[in-house]
N, C-alpha and C positions, 0 to 999 in steps of 0.2 A: 258201661265198658270204660275202664280207666284209660285204655289206649286211644279211644276215640272221643272221650269226653261225653258220651251219650248215656242216658239213664237206661238201665236194663230192667228195672221193675219199679212199679209205683203202687203204693198202698192206699187204703182209705184215708179219711181225713179226721182231724180234730175240728172242733168248732172255734178254736182259738189258735194263736201262734204256737208252734212247737218250740219248746225250750231246750229239750234234751233228748238224745237217742243213744242207745247202747245195745250192742250185740250180746246175746246170751253166750256163755262160755262154750257151749256145744255148737254154736253157729247156726242153729236151726230156727231161731227166732230173734226178735229185737223188741225193745221196749222204748216207748216214747212218752214224754211228759209235756203237758201243754198248759196254756193260759186258761183253758176250760176247766182246769182242776183235775183232769183225768190222766191216768197212766194206762196206756194200751199196750198189749202184747200182740205182736204181728208174727204170724207163721210165714217164714220166708218161702218155703217150698210151695205152699198153697197160695200164698199171696193175699191172705186175708187176716182180719182181726180175730185173734184167738181168745182174748180175754180183756176185760176192762176193770180197772180199780178206781172206784170213786172215792178216793181217800182225802181229797182236798177241795170239797165243795165250797163255793164262794170265794175261792182264791186260786192261785195258779199252782200247778205242779212244776216246781222249778228244777228238780233233779230226780233221777231214778237210776238204780243200779242193781245188777244181779250180784248175788253172792258168788264166790269163786266156784262153788259146785253147781250153781244154777238152780238151787232148790228154794231160795228165798229172794225176795225183792225188798229193796229199801226205797222209800220215796220221801221227798222233801216238799213242803208247801210254802207258798208266799207268806203264810201266817207264822212261819218259824217252826212249824210242826215237822217231825220226822216220824215215819211209820215203817214198820217191818211187816212184811206179808210172807207167811209160811206156805209150805206145800210146793210141790214140783210144778213149776210154771214155765219151763223152757228147756 
């Protein structure tokens, strides 16, 4: 709650430090990228992990972003790689 400074929801965890978080365009999910090399999609209403992308094993997931329509995801890894994930995921 922004007015009280108190957290209103908590999600599961990554096994490494989280580097990036972004809301989906429709506001129903968010994606996080971590030092564990994973990008995870979190369903906000359900409060759980909805999907995991193992796109950057052995390195960190340094950035992740939804496309404007929410149908694709882009991820970036600590190894300099960029990956695009298709399909509706949020």
